[in-house]
C-alpha positions in Angstrom: 61.9 105.8 74.7 61.8 108.6 77.4 61.4 106.0 80.1 64.3 103.9 78.7 66.5 106.9 78.6 65.8 107.8 82.2 66.5 104.2 83.1 69.8 104.3 81.4 70.8 107.6 83.1 69.8 106.2 86.5 71.8 103.0 85.8 74.9 104.9 84.8 74.5 107.2 87.8 74.4 104.3 90.1 77.5 102.8 88.4 79.6 106.0 88.7 78.5 106.9 92.2 78.6 103.4 93.6 81.6 104.1 95.8 79.9 107.2 97.3 76.8 105.0 98.1 78.7 102.0 99.5 81.5 103.9 101.3 82.5 107.0 103.2 85.7 108.8 102.2 87.6 111.2 104.5 90.0 113.6 102.8 92.7 116.0 103.9 93.8 119.1 102.0 97.4 120.3 101.5 98.8 121.3 104.9 95.9 119.6 106.8 95.9 116.6 109.2 92.8 114.9 110.5 91.9 112.2 113.0 89.1 109.8 112.3 87.6 107.6 115.0 86.2 104.4 113.4 83.1 102.6 114.7 85.2 99.7 115.9 87.2 102.0 118.2 90.3 102.3 116.0 91.8 105.7 115.4 93.3 106.8 112.1 95.2 110.0 111.7 95.5 111.2 108.1 98.5 113.2 107.0 98.1 116.1 104.4 96.9 115.3 100.9 95.5 111.9 101.8 92.2 110.0 101.8 90.7 107.1 103.7 87.7 105.1 102.3 85.6 103.1 104.7 82.6 100.8 104.0 79.4 102.6 104.8 77.6 99.4 105.8 78.7 96.5 108.0 82.1 97.9 109.1 83.2 96.2 112.3 80.7 93.4 111.9 81.2 92.0 108.4 84.4 93.6 107.5 87.3 95.8 108.8 88.8 96.7 105.5 89.7 100.3 104.6 91.5 101.8 101.6 94.2 104.4 101.9 95.6 106.8 99.4 98.4 109.0 100.9 99.8 108.6 104.4 98.1 107.7 107.7 98.9 106.5 111.2 96.8 103.7 112.6 96.0 102.7 116.1 93.8 99.5 115.8 91.5 98.1 118.4 91.5 94.4 119.0 88.1 92.8 118.7 86.8 89.8 120.8 86.4 87.7 117.7 90.0 88.4 116.6 88.7 90.0 113.3 91.5 91.2 111.1 91.9 94.9 110.2 93.1 95.3 106.6 94.5 98.4 104.9 94.2 98.1 101.2 96.4 100.2 98.9 96.9 100.7 95.2 100.6 100.1 95.5 100.5 96.3 95.2 100.6 95.7 98.9 98.1 95.4 101.8 98.6 95.4 105.6 96.7 92.9 107.8 96.5 93.4 111.6 94.6 92.4 114.7 95.5 95.2 117.1 98.5 97.4 116.8 100.0 100.8 115.9 101.6 101.4 112.5 102.1 104.0 109.7 101.3 103.4 106.0 102.6 105.7 103.3 101.5 105.2 99.7 103.1 108.3 98.2 104.2 108.1 94.5 108.0 107.9 94.8 108.4 105.6 97.7 105.8 103.7 99.7 106.5 102.5 103.3 105.1 100.8 106.4 106.5 101.5 109.8 105.5 99.3 112.8 105.4 101.0 116.2 103.7 98.4 118.3 102.3 94.9 117.9 102.6 92.8 114.8 101.4 93.1 111.2 101.4 90.9 108.1 102.4 92.6 104.9 100.9 91.0 101.7 102.7 92.2 98.6 103.4 91.4 95.0 107.0 91.0 93.6 106.8 90.6 89.9 104.2 87.8 89.3 104.8 86.3 92.7 102.5 87.0 95.7 104.5 87.2 99.0 104.1 88.0 102.6 106.2 89.3 105.4 105.5 89.5 109.2 106.8 92.8 110.6 108.0 93.3 114.2 108.1 96.6 116.2 110.7 99.0 114.8 110.6 97.4 111.3 110.6 99.8 108.4 109.6 98.4 105.0 110.0 100.5 101.9 108.9 99.9 98.3 110.6 101.7 95.5 108.8 102.7 92.3 109.5 99.3 90.7 108.0 97.5 93.7 111.3 96.3 95.2 111.1 95.8 98.9 113.6 96.8 101.6 113.4 95.9 105.3 115.3 97.9 107.9 115.1 98.5 111.7 114.4 102.0 112.9 115.3 103.0 116.5 112.6 105.6 116.7 109.5 104.6 114.7 107.6 107.4 116.3 109.7 109.9 114.3 107.9 108.8 111.2 104.6 110.1 112.7 106.0 113.3 114.2 103.9 115.2 111.6 100.9 114.5 113.9 102.4 117.0 116.3 103.5 119.4 113.5 107.1 118.2 113.9 109.4 117.2 111.1 112.4 115.0 111.9 115.3 115.0 109.5 118.5 112.8 109.7 120.9 113.9 107.0 118.0 114.5 104.7 118.8 116.1 101.3 117.1 119.2 100.1 116.0 117.1 97.2 114.0 114.8 99.5 112.7 117.7 101.5 111.4 119.2 98.3 109.3 116.0 97.8 107.8 116.6 101.3 106.7 120.1 100.3 105.1 118.8 97.1 103.3 116.0 98.8 102.2 117.8 102.0 101.7 121.3 100.8 101.4 121.3 97.1 104.4 123.6 96.8 107.4 123.3 94.5 110.8 123.8 96.0 113.0 125.2 93.2 116.7 124.7 94.1 118.9 127.0 92.1 122.0 124.7 92.0 122.2 121.0 91.5 124.9 120.6 94.1 122.7 122.5 96.6 120.0 119.9 96.1 122.3 117.4 97.9 122.8 119.5 101.0 121.6 117.6 104.0 119.7 118.8 107.1 119.4 117.1 110.4 117.3 117.9 113.5 113.7 118.2 114.7 111.7 121.2 113.6 108.2 122.4 114.6 106.2 124.2 112.0 102.5 124.8 111.4 102.7 125.9 107.7 104.9 125.5 104.7 106.3 129.0 105.0 107.1 128.5 108.7 108.9 125.3 107.9 111.0 126.7 105.1 111.8 129.8 107.2 113.1 127.5 110.0 115.1 125.2 107.6 116.8 128.0 105.7 117.7 129.9 108.9 119.3 126.8 110.3 121.2 126.0 107.1 122.6 129.4 106.0 120.2 129.5 103.0 117.7 132.0 101.7 114.4 131.6 100.0 111.9 133.6 97.9 108.3 132.6 97.6 106.7 133.0 94.1 103.1 131.8 94.2 103.2 128.0 94.8 107.0 127.9 94.2 109.7 128.6 96.7 113.1 129.3 95.3 116.1 128.2 97.5 119.6 129.6 97.1 122.8 130.0 99.2 123.3 133.2 101.2 125.8 135.4 99.3 
């Protein structure tokens, strides 16, 4: 019975820790970015509060599939055998490429893919139908929470990866949307004292190395004031 119990424990341990054995996962904390050079020469830069799972065995030879949770910028190396690089997500879409530069965001409220260079194929599910879309440079594809897809053209796709240089680019972005950025990237809640104030918009490019530095810059530029209370920042108008 003792031997049987040990066997069951080992079997269950192998089941629960299978992902740890078969793959390597890179994480970033709130406020942290990290670059990961893959064995095939591809470079992945993770934004804050994100993770990238890579097969521990055979990556580059048998497979070039990774799994992303969060947001990352990809610069993919083309291989002599034209092996596809696949980014899997849990948002009902995958990205298939040969060699290119693109961003994938799988945040909760709105997922997106931005193509900077090259060509990618987007495999996604719309209702019960499986569909695909070939993206061209400058294309921005967004998915809402119901999985509906929207295709737009962005003149500056590099603005979507400005966070790699600790820059934040806003174009008439509401305080409500900026509050989502603070929650996703820093784990901080922006509390806006007035509903109308949440629709105030901010435009411009701002450099900041921390959440407090960013909110200090934004409020100074917008005639607002803030008060930090633990992991909450309260925003109000200047009297």
